[in-house]
TORBALO-784706 format. One record per residue: residue in one letter; x, y, z of N, C-alpha, C, O in turn. Coordinates in steps of 0.2 Angstrom, whole numbers, padded with zeros to 4 digits, always signed. Each point is the difference from the previous one (the first is absolute). Layout:
! residues N
AXYZXYZXYZXYZ ...
! end
This chain:
! residues 355
M-0034-0198-0012+0005+0004+0003-0003+0006+0003-0005+0002-0002 K+0009+0002+0006-0003+0006+0003-0001+0006-0005-0005+0003+0000 T+0010-0003-0004+0000+0006-0005-0001-0003-0007-0001+0004-0005 M+0001-0010+0004-0001-0003-0007-0007-0001-0001-0004-0003+0004 R+0002+0005-0010-0008-0001-0001+0000-0001-0008+0004+0002-0004 N-0010-0006+0003-0001+0000-0007-0005+0005-0003-0006+0000+0002 T+0008+0005-0005-0004+0005-0002-0004-0001-0007+0002-0004-0004 H-0007+0007+0003-0004-0001-0006-0002+0007-0003-0005+0001-0003 L+0010+0004+0004-0002+0006-0003+0002+0000-0007+0006-0003-0002 L-0010+0005-0003+0001-0001-0007+0003+0007-0003-0003+0005+0001 A+0009-0005-0004+0002+0006-0003+0001-0002-0007+0000-0005-0002 G+0001+0011-0002+0000-0001-0007+0006-0004-0002+0005+0000+0003 A-0006-0004-0008+0005-0005-0003+0006+0005-0003+0005-0003-0002 S-0007+0009+0000+0005+0004-0004+0004+0004+0005+0003+0005-0002 V-0003-0006+0008+0004+0004+0005+0007+0001-0002+0003+0005-0001 L+0001-0010-0001+0007-0001-0002+0000+0004-0006+0005+0004+0000 A-0009-0006-0005+0001+0004-0006-0001+0007+0000+0004+0004-0003 T-0009-0002+0008-0001+0008+0001+0006+0003+0003+0002+0006-0002 M+0002-0010+0006+0006+0003+0003+0005+0001-0005+0003+0005+0001 F-0002-0010-0005+0004+0001-0006-0001+0006-0004+0004+0004-0002 A-0011-0004+0000-0002+0005-0005+0001+0008+0003+0000+0004-0004 A-0001-0004+0011+0000+0006+0002+0007+0003+0002+0001+0005+0002 G+0003-0010-0003+0008+0002+0000+0001+0000+0008+0005+0004+0002 S-0008-0007+0002+0001+0000+0007+0006-0004+0002+0003+0000+0005 L-0001-0005-0010+0007-0004+0002+0006+0004-0002+0001+0002-0006 R+0002+0000+0011+0005+0005-0001+0007-0003-0002+0002-0006+0002 A+0001+0009-0007+0006-0002-0003+0006+0002+0005+0000+0005+0004 E+0005-0009-0005+0007+0002+0003-0001+0000+0008+0004+0004+0003 T-0008-0007+0000+0000-0001+0007+0003-0007+0002+0000-0004-0004 E+0004+0004+0009+0003-0006+0003-0004-0002+0006+0000+0004+0005 L-0002-0010-0005-0004-0002+0006+0005-0006+0004+0003-0004-0003 S-0003+0005+0009+0003-0005+0004-0004-0006+0002-0005+0001+0003 V+0007-0007-0005-0004-0006+0002+0004-0004+0004+0006-0002-0001 V-0010-0001+0006+0003-0004+0005-0003-0007+0000-0006-0001+0001 T+0010-0004-0003-0003-0007-0001+0004-0005+0004+0005+0002+0003 Y-0007-0009-0003+0004-0005+0003+0006-0002-0005+0003-0005+0002 G-0003+0008-0007+0006-0001-0005+0000-0007-0003-0006-0003+0000 G+0011+0001-0003+0001-0007-0003-0005-0001-0006-0001+0005-0005 A-0002-0011+0005-0004-0002-0006-0006+0005-0001-0002+0001-0005 F-0001+0001+0011-0006+0004+0000+0001+0007-0004-0003+0002-0004 E+0009+0001+0007+0002+0006-0003+0001+0000-0007-0002+0004-0004 N+0006-0009+0002+0001-0001-0007-0006-0001-0004-0001+0003-0006 A-0004-0006+0008-0006-0002-0003-0004+0006-0001-0003+0002-0005 V+0002+0003+0010-0004+0005+0000+0003+0006-0004-0003+0004-0003 Q+0010-0004+0002+0003+0004-0004-0002-0001-0008-0002+0004-0003 E+0002-0011+0002-0001-0002-0007-0008+0001-0001-0001+0003-0006 A-0003-0004+0010-0007+0000-0001-0003+0007+0000-0005+0002-0003 Y+0007+0002+0008-0003+0006+0001+0005+0006-0001-0002+0005-0004 F+0007-0005+0007+0004+0006+0001+0004+0002-0007+0000+0006-0001 K+0003-0010-0002+0003+0001-0006-0005+0003-0006+0001+0005-0003 P-0007-0009+0002-0005+0003-0004-0002+0007+0002-0002+0004-0004 Y+0001-0003+0010-0002+0006+0003+0005+0006-0002-0002+0006-0002 T+0008-0008+0003+0005+0005-0002+0000+0002-0008+0001+0006-0002 E-0002-0011-0002+0000+0000-0007-0006+0005-0002+0000+0004-0004 A-0006-0005+0008-0006+0004-0002+0001+0007+0002-0003+0004-0003 N+0006-0002+0008-0001+0007+0003+0007+0003+0002+0000+0005+0002 G+0005-0009-0001+0007+0002+0001+0001+0001+0008+0005+0002+0002 T-0010-0005+0002+0001+0000+0007+0006-0005+0002+0000-0006-0003 E+0005+0007+0007+0005-0004+0002-0001-0003+0007-0004+0003+0004 F+0007-0008-0002-0001-0004+0006+0007-0001+0003+0005-0002-0003 N-0005+0003+0009+0006-0002+0005-0002-0005+0004-0004+0001+0004 F+0007-0007-0004-0002-0006+0004+0004-0001+0006+0006+0001+0000 E-0009-0003+0006+0004-0001+0006-0003-0007+0003-0007+0000+0000 S+0011-0004+0002-0003-0006+0003+0000+0000+0008+0004+0003+0003 Y-0009-0007-0001+0000+0000+0008-0003-0007+0001-0002-0004-0004 D+0002+0002+0011-0002-0006+0002-0007+0000+0004-0001-0004+0004 G-0003+0009-0005-0006+0001+0003+0000+0004+0006+0005+0002+0002 G-0010-0001+0001-0001+0003+0007-0001+0008-0001+0001+0003-0006 L-0003+0000+0011-0002+0007-0001+0005+0005+0004-0002+0006+0000 A+0007-0009+0003+0004+0005+0004+0003+0005-0004+0000+0006+0002 K+0003-0007-0007+0003+0006-0004-0005+0005-0003+0001+0006+0000 L-0007-0009-0002-0005+0004-0003-0003+0005+0006-0001+0006-0001 A+0000-0009+0007-0002+0003+0006+0004+0006+0002-0002+0005+0001 A+0009-0006-0001+0005+0005+0001+0000+0005-0005+0000+0006+0002 M-0001-0007-0008-0001+0005-0005-0005+0005+0001+0000+0006+0000 V-0006-0010+0001-0007+0004+0001+0001+0004+0006-0002+0006+0000 Q+0004-0009+0005+0000+0004+0007+0005+0006-0001-0001+0005+0003 A+0006-0005-0007+0005+0005-0001-0002+0005-0006+0004+0004-0001 N-0010-0005-0001-0002+0003-0006+0005+0001-0006+0001+0005-0003 N+0002-0011+0002+0005+0000-0005+0000-0007-0004+0004-0003-0001 T-0010+0002-0002-0002-0005-0004+0004+0000-0007-0001+0005-0003 T+0005-0010+0001+0003+0001-0006-0002-0006-0005+0001+0001-0006 W-0006-0005+0009-0002-0006-0005-0007+0003-0003-0004+0003+0004 D+0003-0005-0010-0007+0001-0003-0004-0005+0000-0006+0001+0001 I+0008-0008-0002-0004-0006-0001+0003-0005+0004+0006-0001+0000 I-0010-0003+0004+0003-0005+0004-0003-0007-0002-0007+0000+0000 D+0010-0005+0000-0002-0007-0001-0001-0003+0007+0005+0000+0004 L-0012-0002-0002-0001-0002+0007-0003-0007+0000-0004-0002-0004 E+0006-0001+0010-0004-0006+0002-0006+0002+0003-0001+0006+0003 S-0004-0011-0003-0007+0002+0003+0001+0003+0007-0004+0006+0001 N+0007-0009+0004+0000+0003+0006+0003+0007+0001-0002+0004+0003 D+0007-0003-0007+0003+0007+0000-0005+0005-0004+0000+0006+0002 A-0004-0008-0007-0005+0004-0003-0005+0002+0005-0002+0006+0000 V-0001-0011+0004-0005+0002+0005+0003+0004+0005-0003+0005+0002 A+0009-0007+0001+0003+0004+0006+0002+0007-0003-0001+0005+0004 G+0004-0005-0010+0002+0007-0002-0006+0004-0001+0001+0006+0001 C-0007-0008-0003-0006+0004-0001-0002+0002+0007-0002+0006+0000 D+0001-0010+0004-0002+0001+0007+0004+0005+0004-0002+0004+0004 E+0008-0004-0006+0005+0005+0003+0001+0006-0003+0004+0004+0002 G-0007-0003-0008+0001+0006-0003+0006+0001-0004+0003+0006-0002 L+0000-0012+0000+0006+0001-0004-0001-0001-0007+0005+0000-0004 L-0011-0001+0002-0001+0000-0007-0006+0005-0003-0004+0002+0004 E+0005+0001-0010-0005+0004-0002-0006-0003-0001+0000-0006-0003 P-0006+0009+0004-0007-0003-0002+0000-0002-0007+0003+0004-0004 L-0007-0009+0002-0001-0002-0007-0006+0003-0003-0005-0002+0003 D+0005+0005-0008-0006+0002-0004-0002-0006-0004+0003+0000-0006 E-0008-0004+0007-0002-0006-0003-0002+0002-0008+0000-0005-0004 S-0002+0011+0003-0003+0001-0007+0006+0000-0005-0002-0001-0006 I+0009+0001+0008+0005+0000-0005+0000-0007-0003+0003-0001-0005 L-0006-0004+0009+0001-0007-0002-0005-0003-0005+0000-0005-0003 G-0005+0009+0001-0005-0002-0004-0005-0004+0003-0003+0002+0006 D+0001-0008-0009-0006-0004+0003+0003-0004+0006+0003-0005-0001 T-0004+0008+0007+0002-0004+0006-0002-0006+0001+0003-0005+0003 A-0009+0003-0006-0004-0006+0001+0004-0006-0004-0001-0006+0001 D+0006+0008-0005+0003-0004-0004+0006-0003+0004+0003-0005-0002 F-0001+0008+0008+0005-0003+0004-0002-0006+0004-0006+0000+0003 I+0010-0004-0002-0001-0006+0005-0002+0003+0007+0004+0004+0002 P-0009-0007+0001-0002+0003+0007+0006+0000+0004+0004-0004+0001 G-0003+0010+0003+0005+0002+0005+0006+0003-0004+0005+0001+0003 A-0005+0000-0009+0006+0002-0004+0001+0008+0000+0005+0003-0003 I-0010+0000+0006+0001+0008+0000-0001+0002+0008-0005-0002+0004 S+0009+0006-0002-0001+0003+0007+0000+0007+0000+0000+0003-0005 D-0001+0000+0011+0000+0007+0000+0006+0004-0002+0000+0006-0002 C+0006-0010+0002+0006+0004-0001+0004-0004-0006+0006+0002-0001 A-0008-0008-0001+0004-0003-0005-0004-0005-0004-0006-0001+0001 V+0009-0001-0007-0003-0005-0004+0004-0006-0002+0006+0001+0000 A-0009-0007+0000+0004-0005-0001+0004+0000-0007-0003+0002-0005 S+0009-0004+0005+0004+0000-0006+0000-0007-0003+0000-0001-0006 M-0001-0004+0010+0000-0007-0002-0002-0005+0006-0001+0002+0005 I+0000-0008-0007-0001-0005+0005+0007-0005+0000+0001-0003-0006 W+0002+0001+0011+0005-0003+0001+0000-0006+0006-0005+0000+0004 S+0009-0005-0005+0000-0004+0006+0006-0003+0002+0005+0001-0004 T-0005-0003+0010+0006-0004+0003-0001-0007-0001-0005-0003+0002 V+0010+0000-0005+0000-0007-0002+0006-0003+0003+0004+0003+0004 F-0003-0010-0006+0007-0002+0001+0002-0004-0006-0004-0002-0004 A+0011+0001+0003+0002-0002-0006+0007-0005+0001+0003+0001+0006 Y-0002-0005-0010+0006-0004+0000+0003-0001-0006-0003+0002-0005 D+0009-0005+0004+0004-0001-0005-0001-0007-0003+0002-0004+0004 K-0005+0003-0010-0002-0007-0002+0006-0004-0002+0000-0006-0001 E+0006+0010+0000+0006-0004-0002+0003-0003+0006+0004-0005+0000 K-0006+0008+0006+0003-0003+0006-0005-0004+0004+0002-0004+0005 L-0009+0005-0006-0005-0004+0002-0005-0003-0005-0004+0004-0002 A+0006-0009-0001-0004-0003-0006-0007-0001+0002-0005+0001-0004 D+0004-0004+0010-0007-0001+0003-0001+0004+0006+0001-0002+0005 G-0003+0009-0007+0000+0005+0004-0006+0001+0004-0005-0004+0000 P+0004+0008+0005-0005+0001+0004-0006+0003-0004+0000+0003-0005 T-0006-0005+0008-0007+0003-0004-0004+0003+0005-0005+0003-0003 S+0006-0003+0009-0005+0003+0005+0004+0004+0006+0006-0001+0000 I-0010+0005+0003+0003+0004+0006+0003-0004+0005+0004+0001+0004 S-0007-0007-0003+0002-0005+0005+0007-0003-0002+0003-0001+0005 D-0002+0001-0011+0007-0003-0002+0006+0005+0002+0005-0002+0001 F-0007+0009-0001+0005+0005+0002+0002-0001+0007+0006+0001+0002 F-0011-0004+0002+0002-0001+0007+0003-0007+0001+0001-0002+0006 D-0001-0003-0011+0002-0006+0001+0007-0001-0001+0002-0002-0006 T+0002+0003+0011+0008-0001-0001+0002-0008+0000+0006-0001-0002 A-0011-0003+0003+0002-0007-0001+0000-0002-0007+0004-0003-0003 K-0010+0005+0000+0000-0001-0007+0004+0004-0005+0002-0003-0005 F-0001+0009+0007+0004+0005-0003+0005+0003+0004-0001+0006+0002 P+0007-0009-0001+0005+0002+0004+0003+0007-0003+0001+0001-0006 G+0002+0003+0011+0003+0006-0003-0003+0006+0003-0005+0000+0003 K+0008+0006-0005-0002+0007+0002-0006+0002-0003-0001-0001-0006 R-0004+0005+0009-0005+0003-0003+0001+0008+0001+0002+0002+0005 G-0004+0002-0010+0001+0007+0000-0007+0003+0002-0005-0002-0003 L+0005+0006+0008-0006+0003+0002+0002+0008+0001+0005+0002+0002 R-0010+0002-0004+0000+0007+0002+0000+0001+0007-0003-0003+0003 K+0008+0008-0001+0000+0001+0007-0005+0005+0003+0001+0005+0002 S-0007-0008-0002-0006+0003+0003-0005-0005+0002+0000-0006-0003 P-0004+0008+0008-0005-0005+0002-0006+0000-0005-0004-0005-0001 K+0003+0010-0003-0005+0001-0005+0001-0005-0006+0006+0000-0003 G-0010-0005+0002+0001-0005-0005+0003-0006+0003-0002-0006-0002 T+0006+0007+0006+0004-0006+0004-0005-0004+0004+0000-0006+0000 L-0003+0010+0005-0005-0003+0004-0006-0003-0004-0002-0006+0002 E-0001+0009-0007-0005-0003-0003+0002-0007-0003-0003-0005+0001 W+0009+0005-0004+0003-0006-0003+0001-0006+0006-0002-0006-0002 A+0004+0008+0007+0001-0005+0006-0007-0003+0002-0001-0006+0001 L-0004+0010-0001-0007-0003+0002-0003-0004-0006-0003-0005+0001 L+0004+0007-0007-0002-0004-0006+0003-0007+0000-0003-0005-0001 A+0009+0005+0002+0005-0006+0000-0002-0004+0006+0001-0006+0001 D-0004+0009+0004-0002-0004+0007-0008-0002-0001-0002-0003+0005 G-0001+0004-0011-0006-0003-0001-0006+0005+0000-0006-0002+0000 V+0007+0009+0002-0005+0005+0000-0002+0001-0007+0004+0002-0005 S-0011-0001+0004-0002+0001-0007+0001+0008-0002+0001+0004+0005 K-0001-0003-0011+0001+0007-0002-0005+0005+0002+0002+0006+0001 D-0008-0008+0000-0005+0004+0002+0000+0001+0008-0004+0004+0002 E+0008-0007+0002+0000+0000+0007+0007+0003+0002+0001+0000+0006 V+0004+0001-0010+0006+0003+0002+0000+0005+0005+0003+0000+0005 Y-0007+0005-0007+0001+0007+0004-0005-0001+0006+0002+0003+0005 E-0007-0007-0005-0003-0001+0006+0004-0004+0005+0000+0002+0006 V+0004-0006-0008+0004-0004+0005+0006+0004+0002+0002+0000+0006 L+0001+0004-0011+0005+0005+0002-0002+0005+0004+0004+0004+0003 S-0010-0002-0002-0003+0005+0004+0000-0002+0008-0001+0004+0004 S+0003-0010-0002+0000-0002+0006+0007-0001+0002+0004-0002-0004 K-0003+0002+0011+0007-0002+0002+0002-0007-0001+0005-0001-0002 E-0010-0003+0003+0001-0007-0002+0002-0001-0007+0004-0004-0002 G-0007+0008-0002+0002-0001-0008+0006+0002-0001+0004-0003-0004 V-0002+0009+0007+0007+0002-0001+0005-0005+0003+0005-0001-0003 D-0006-0002+0009+0004-0005+0002+0001-0006-0004+0005-0003-0001 R-0011+0002-0002+0000-0006-0005+0005+0001-0006+0003-0004-0003 A-0003+0011+0001+0004+0002-0006+0007-0001+0001+0004-0002-0003 F-0002+0005+0009+0007+0000+0002+0002-0007+0001+0006-0002-0001 A-0010-0002+0004+0002-0007+0001+0001-0004-0006+0005-0004-0001 K-0009+0006-0005+0002-0003-0006+0006+0003-0003+0004-0004-0003 L-0003+0010+0004+0007+0003-0002+0006-0004+0004+0005-0001-0003 D-0006+0000+0009+0005-0003+0004+0003-0007-0004+0006-0002+0001 T-0011-0001-0004+0002-0006-0004+0005+0000-0005+0004-0004-0002 I-0003+0010-0001+0005+0002-0005+0005+0006+0002+0003+0002-0005 K-0003+0000+0011+0004+0005+0001+0007+0000-0001+0003+0005-0002 K+0000-0011+0002+0007-0001-0002+0002+0000-0007+0005-0001-0002 D-0011+0000-0002+0001+0000-0007-0002+0006-0004-0001+0000-0006 I+0000+0005+0010-0003+0007-0004+0006+0004-0001+0004+0002+0004 T-0004+0001-0010+0005+0005-0002-0005+0006-0002-0004+0000-0004 W+0005+0006+0008-0004+0005-0001+0002+0005-0005+0006+0002-0001 W-0011+0001-0002+0002+0005-0005-0004+0006+0001-0006+0000+0003 E+0008+0006-0005-0004+0007+0001-0002+0003-0006-0005+0003+0000 S+0010-0003-0005-0002+0003-0006-0003-0005-0005+0003-0006+0000 G-0008+0008-0004-0003-0005-0005+0005-0003-0005+0000-0006-0002 A+0006+0010+0000+0005-0003-0004+0004-0006+0003+0002-0004-0004 Q-0002+0004+0010+0004-0005+0004-0003-0007-0001+0004-0005-0001 A-0010+0004+0000-0003-0006+0000+0002-0005-0006+0002-0005+0001 P-0003+0008-0007+0002-0004-0006+0008-0001+0000+0002-0005-0003 Q+0002+0010+0006+0006-0001+0000+0003-0005+0005+0004-0004-0002 L-0008+0003+0008+0002-0006+0004-0001-0006-0003+0003-0005+0001 L-0009+0004-0006-0001-0006-0003+0005-0001-0005+0002-0006-0001 A+0000+0011-0003+0005-0001-0005+0006-0002+0002+0004-0004-0003 D-0002+0007+0009+0007-0002+0003+0000-0007+0004+0005-0002+0001 G-0011-0001-0001+0000-0007+0004+0000+0001+0007+0001-0005+0004 A-0002+0011-0001+0000+0001+0007-0006-0002+0003+0000-0002+0006 V-0005+0001-0009-0007-0003+0002-0002-0005-0005+0001+0000-0006 V-0005-0005+0008-0003-0005-0004-0007+0003-0003-0002-0002-0005 M-0001+0006+0009-0006+0003-0002+0000+0007+0004+0003+0001+0005 T-0007+0004-0008-0001+0006+0003-0007+0003-0001-0003-0001-0005 Q+0001+0005+0010-0005+0004+0000+0002+0006-0005+0006+0002+0000 A-0011+0000-0004+0003+0006-0005-0007+0003-0003-0005-0002+0001 Y+0006+0008-0003-0005+0003-0004-0001-0003-0007+0005-0001-0003 N-0011+0000+0001-0001-0004-0006+0004+0003-0006+0002-0003-0005 G-0002+0010+0005+0002+0003-0006+0008+0000-0001+0003+0000-0005 R+0000-0001+0011+0007-0001+0001+0002-0007-0004+0005+0000-0004 I-0009-0005+0006+0002-0007-0002-0001+0000-0008+0004-0002-0004 H-0010+0005+0002-0002+0000-0007+0006+0004-0004+0001-0002-0006 D+0001+0008+0009+0005+0004-0004+0007-0004+0000+0003+0000-0005 A-0001-0004+0010+0006-0004+0000-0001-0006-0005+0005-0002-0004 V-0011+0000+0003+0000-0006-0005+0000+0003-0007+0003-0003-0005 K-0007+0008+0004-0001+0003-0007+0006+0004-0002+0002-0001-0006 N+0001+0005+0010+0006+0004-0002+0007-0003+0001+0005+0002-0003 D-0005-0006+0008+0007-0003+0002+0000-0008-0002+0006-0003+0000 G-0011+0000-0002+0000-0007-0002+0001-0004+0006+0002-0006+0000 S-0004+0008+0006+0001-0004+0006-0005-0006+0000-0006+0001-0002 P+0008-0007+0004-0005-0006+0000-0004+0000+0007+0000-0005+0003 F-0004+0010-0002-0004+0001+0006-0007-0002-0001-0002+0001-0006 V-0001-0004+0010-0007-0002+0000-0004+0003+0006+0002-0001+0006 T-0007+0005-0008-0005+0003+0005-0004-0005+0003-0004-0004-0004 V+0003+0004+0011-0005-0004+0003-0006+0005+0002+0002+0004+0004 W-0008-0005-0007-0005+0005+0002-0004-0002+0006-0003+0005+0003 D+0003-0011-0001-0004-0002+0006+0002+0005+0006+0006+0000+0002 G-0011+0003+0001+0001+0004+0006+0002+0007-0002+0002+0003+0004 Q-0002-0001-0010+0002+0007-0002-0004+0005+0004-0006-0001+0001 I+0010+0006+0001-0004+0005+0004+0000+0006-0005+0006+0003-0001 Y-0012-0001-0001+0000+0006-0005-0002+0006+0003-0004+0000+0005 D+0006+0006-0009-0002+0006+0003+0000+0005-0006+0003-0001-0005 F-0005+0007+0007+0001+0006-0005+0006+0003+0001+0003+0000+0006 E+0000+0003-0011+0005+0005+0001-0003+0007-0002-0005+0000-0004 W+0008+0005+0007-0004+0007-0001+0005+0005-0003+0006+0000+0001 W-0009+0005-0004+0003+0006-0002-0003+0006+0005-0006+0001+0000 G+0010+0003+0003-0002+0005+0004+0005+0006-0001+0005+0000-0003 V-0008+0006+0005+0004+0006-0001+0001+0003+0007-0005+0001+0004 P+0012+0000-0002+0001+0002+0006-0002+0007+0002+0000+0004-0004 A-0003-0003+0010-0002+0006+0002+0005+0006-0001+0006-0001+0003 G-0008+0006-0006+0005+0005-0001+0005-0001-0006+0005+0004-0001 A-0007-0009-0003+0004-0001-0006+0001+0006-0005-0005+0003-0001 P+0011-0002-0001+0002+0007-0004-0004+0000-0006-0002+0005-0003 N+0000-0011+0000-0003-0001-0007-0007-0004+0001-0001-0004-0004 A-0003+0006+0009-0005-0005+0001-0005+0000-0006-0002-0006-0001 D+0000+0011-0002-0005+0000-0005+0003-0004-0006-0004-0004-0003 E+0010+0004+0001+0003-0004-0005+0001-0007+0002-0001-0004-0005 A+0002+0003+0011+0000-0007+0003-0007-0004-0001+0000-0005-0003 F-0005+0009+0005-0007-0003-0001-0001-0001-0008-0004-0004-0001 E+0006+0008-0003-0001-0001-0007+0004-0006-0002-0003-0004-0004 L+0009+0003+0006+0003-0006-0002-0004-0006+0003-0001-0005-0004 I-0001+0005+0010-0004-0006+0003-0006-0001-0004-0002-0006-0001 A-0002+0011-0001-0006-0001-0004+0002-0004-0007-0003-0004-0002 Y+0008+0007-0001+0003-0004-0006+0001-0007+0001-0002-0004-0004 A+0006+0003+0009+0002-0007+0002-0006-0005+0002+0001-0006+0000 S-0006+0010+0002-0006-0004+0003-0005-0002-0006-0005-0004+0001 S+0006+0007-0007-0005-0001-0005+0001-0007-0003+0005-0003+0000 P-0011+0000-0002+0000-0008-0001+0005-0001-0006+0004-0005+0001 E-0003+0008-0006+0005-0001-0005+0007+0000+0003+0004-0004-0002 V-0003+0009+0006+0007+0000+0002+0002-0005+0006+0005-0002+0000 V-0010+0001+0005+0002-0004+0005+0000-0007-0002+0003-0004+0003 A-0006+0002-0009+0001-0007-0003+0006-0001-0002+0002-0006-0001 R+0002+0011-0001+0007-0001-0002+0005-0003+0005+0005-0003-0002 L-0007+0005+0008+0005-0002+0005+0001-0008+0000+0006-0002+0002 S-0011-0002-0003+0001-0007+0000+0004-0003-0005+0002-0006+0000 K+0000+0010-0006+0005-0002-0005+0006+0000+0003+0004-0004-0003 Y-0002+0008+0008+0007+0000+0003+0001-0003+0006+0006-0001+0002 I-0012+0000+0002+0001-0004+0007-0007-0003+0001-0005+0003-0002 S+0005-0008+0006-0006-0004+0000-0004+0002+0006-0002-0003+0005 Y+0000+0010-0005-0005+0002+0004-0006+0002-0003+0000+0001-0006 A-0006-0002+0010-0006+0001-0004-0003+0007+0001+0002+0003+0005 P-0006-0001-0010-0003+0007+0000-0005+0000+0005-0004-0005+0001 P+0002+0011+0002-0005+0001+0005-0007+0002-0003-0005+0001+0003 R+0005+0000-0010-0006+0002-0004-0003-0006-0004+0004-0004-0003 K-0010+0003+0004-0003-0006-0004+0001+0000-0007+0001-0005-0004 S-0002+0012+0001+0000+0000-0008+0007-0001-0002+0001+0000-0006 A+0004+0000+0010+0007-0001-0002+0001-0007-0002+0005-0001-0004 L-0008-0004+0008+0002-0007-0001-0001-0002-0007+0004-0004-0003 P-0010+0006-0001+0000-0003-0007+0005+0003-0004+0001-0003-0006 L+0003+0007+0008+0005+0003-0005+0007-0003+0001+0005+0002-0003 I-0005-0007+0008+0006-0004+0001+0000-0007-0003-0005-0003+0000 D+0011+0001-0003+0000-0006-0004-0001-0006+0005+0002+0000+0005 D-0005-0005-0008-0002-0006+0004+0006-0003+0003+0000-0003+0006 E+0006+0003-0009+0006-0003+0002+0003+0003+0006+0003-0003+0004 I-0004+0010-0004+0002+0004+0006-0005-0001+0006+0003+0000+0005 L-0009+0000-0007-0005-0001+0005+0002-0006+0005-0001+0001+0006 S+0003-0006-0009+0001-0007+0004+0006+0001+0005+0000-0004+0005 D+0004+0009-0005+0005+0002+0005-0002+0005+0005+0004+0002+0004 L-0010+0000-0004-0002+0006+0004-0003-0004+0007-0003-0005-0001 P+0003+0009+0006-0003-0003+0007-0007-0001-0001-0002-0004+0004 T-0001+0007-0008-0008+0000+0000-0002-0006-0005-0006-0001+0000 A+0010-0002-0003-0001-0005-0005-0004-0006+0004+0002-0001+0006 E-0007-0002-0009-0004-0005+0004+0004-0005+0003-0001-0003+0005 A+0006+0000-0009+0004-0006+0002+0004+0002+0006+0003-0004+0004 N-0001+0011-0003+0005+0002+0005-0004+0002+0006+0003+0002+0005 F-0009-0002-0005-0004+0004+0005-0004-0005+0005-0004+0003+0004 N+0005-0009-0004-0004-0005+0003+0000+0001+0008-0005+0001+0004 N+0012+0000-0002+0001+0000+0008+0003+0007+0001+0004+0001+0005 A-0006+0004-0008+0003+0007+0001-0004+0003+0006-0005-0001+0001 V+0010+0005+0002-0003+0004+0006+0001+0008-0001+0006+0002-0002 Q-0011+0002+0002+0001+0007+0000+0002+0003+0006-0003-0001+0005 I+0009+0004-0005+0002+0003+0006-0005+0004+0004-0003+0004-0004 D+0002-0004+0010-0004+0004+0004+0004+0006+0002+0003+0000+0005 V-0004+0006-0008+0004+0006+0001-0003+0003+0007+0005+0002+0004 D-0011-0002-0003-0002+0002+0007+0003-0004+0005+0002+0003+0005 F-0002-0009-0005+0003-0004+0005+0008+0002+0001+0002+0001+0006 W+0001+0000-0011+0008+0002+0001+0000+0007+0002+0005+0001+0004 V-0009+0003-0006+0000+0007+0002+0000+0001+0008+0003+0003+0003 D-0009-0008-0001-0001+0000+0007+0005-0003+0005+0000+0002+0006 N+0003-0007-0009+0003-0005+0004+0008-0001-0002+0003-0003+0004 F-0001+0006-0009+0007+0000-0002+0005+0001+0005+0005-0004+0002 D-0006+0010+0002+0005+0001+0005+0001-0004+0005+0006-0002+0002 V-0012-0001+0001+0000-0004+0005+0004-0007-0002+0004-0003+0003 I-0007+0000-0009+0002-0006-0002+0008+0000-0002+0004-0004+0001 N-0002+0010-0004+0007+0001-0002+0004+0000+0006+0006-0002-0001 K-0008+0005+0007+0005-0001+0005+0001-0007+0003+0006-0002+0001 R-0011-0002-0001+0001-0007+0001+0004-0003-0005+0004-0004+0002 F-0005+0006-0008+0004-0003-0006+0007+0001+0001+0005-0005-0001 Q-0003+0011+0003+0007+0002+0001+0003-0004+0006+0006-0002-0001 V-0010+0001+0006+0003-0004+0005+0001-0007-0002+0005-0003+0002 W-0010+0000-0006+0001-0006-0002+0006-0001-0005+0003-0005+0000 L-0002+0010-0004+0006+0000-0004+0006-0001+0004+0005-0003-0001 A-0004+0007+0006+0006+0000+0004+0001-0007+0004+0005-0002+0000 Q-0011+0000+0002+0001-0007+0003+0001-0005-0004+0004-0005+0001 A-0006+0005-0007+0001-0005-0006+0008+0000-0001+0003-0005-0002 A-0001+0012+0001+0007+0000-0001+0005-0002+0005+0006-0002-0002 N-0008+0001+0008+0004-0002+0006-0001-0007+0002+0003-0003+0004 S-0008+0000-0008-0002-0007+0002+0005-0005-0003-0001-0006+0001 
! end
């Protein structure tokens, strides 16, 4: 990535402890936290925020959003930033840093940066977890369900509606995988006009069977309601529906598209120092390992993995059995090409709706 890099600066392992001992963690502060809501917000509250409040009295006010930088940019440009911590997808973390919408990150607060998975620290943000886009089905409705990304596009074998996020990102990669492109060549193919044409041609084969969703919470709900026979979804949302709601959903890992999620501090945040202290706390190995107990996302630190129970590890995107045909999203590609491809995607959506 342009701003993502694997740093190898070694800081003292006692950074966090020193912060506590020095009394730099301020009590009775309220931080504004912006996340994608739903299962992830519930999980980070249990893993990070509630224990943090118990430790030093800091309170948190949560707000949900669907991503993007428009509202943040408006705040920063107006010198009226009200958010302290923001949950970011990779493309927004890159663009936000490039556009001066995020405070620079002092890597020394993270301790041993070599312990992070390569690419998990940027100039302005640190990875909070590894997540993936997968698809799922209801085993009570499909006893002999799909097993591959090709099955998602096979409406003869599996008739019915498919749920897809209303975005070209992730959707076009899947179209190419289903059309026979190897995981290592997806972005090379997608970088050409012919490759984009090929992806849209594959989407044409299921355009009448797509139900589009925009919020992560919609995907498992579509499946639960029987509105779709299978749906693209965030792996943590499906795991949460199975674990907490008893939903009979099965995750298909073939063709999963995995990525980092990020913590950043908006430029001009009213409580920037305290926000970075929270991020340092949430990034420590012992604390970041807790997240997988509440939602099936993987930690970005190598030393955190041994702290997770084997039973939980098997449900994570990075588990060996789940990782065979995984594609790491190419953030640089989407930062450079999203606007152009999305314009074509919007035209395609309109044409599909009228066909």
